[in-house]
C-alpha angles and dihedrals in degrees: 000000000000119000106240089218090061088073104063092193088060088053090052095049098081089055095057092105113067090201088074096050120114089230129046118256112251137183118213117200092205102049142353112287119227137172134179109243100183143356130194135167089271107037149354132226125215133187120211132186123203127195117202109291096018118123149137134269119251101283150150130218101246095257097316120129115223154169136208133200125202106231098179137359124005135292132191118222118197120197129184115256127157092359096303141078117269117198126222120186114219120195130199111295094028120117134192130203122202140181131239094271097050116134120191151144119228120198139168101232093164127094095243131067118265134206127199140178120219129195124194131190115225102019115269113270099163142000125205118215118209142194121215105227121179090337095311131105114242122188111246098178144322120240119205126212112251090027107053097023 
């Protein structure tokens, strides 16, 4: 029998309705809003809201595997392939799994707000931000949990 927590998208599924969250959904005009919804010994769950134009830097998840589900709106994920960023549009209802070495940028390029749920295993302890220079990833900085978020 498969452990349901082994599929991080399955862990995200019960959080697809913001009405059931332990915190109210918010949209912040200055920066992306985020809140931790749950934490266990094996994973943690985060909610994020994205107004048009809001996004992340190029980053990894410090060795954590993860998944994210688009709850509302549309996001664009860009991953590095062949020395450049390749975009992938993700609409509401679509989910994406990734391994512990995944590096990406996520942005709301649409004209409507978006909401997503993210699950990480193990819990995030650090995230490395990168720059893409001449087709190669270069570390820009490392953010630590409890300090940067």
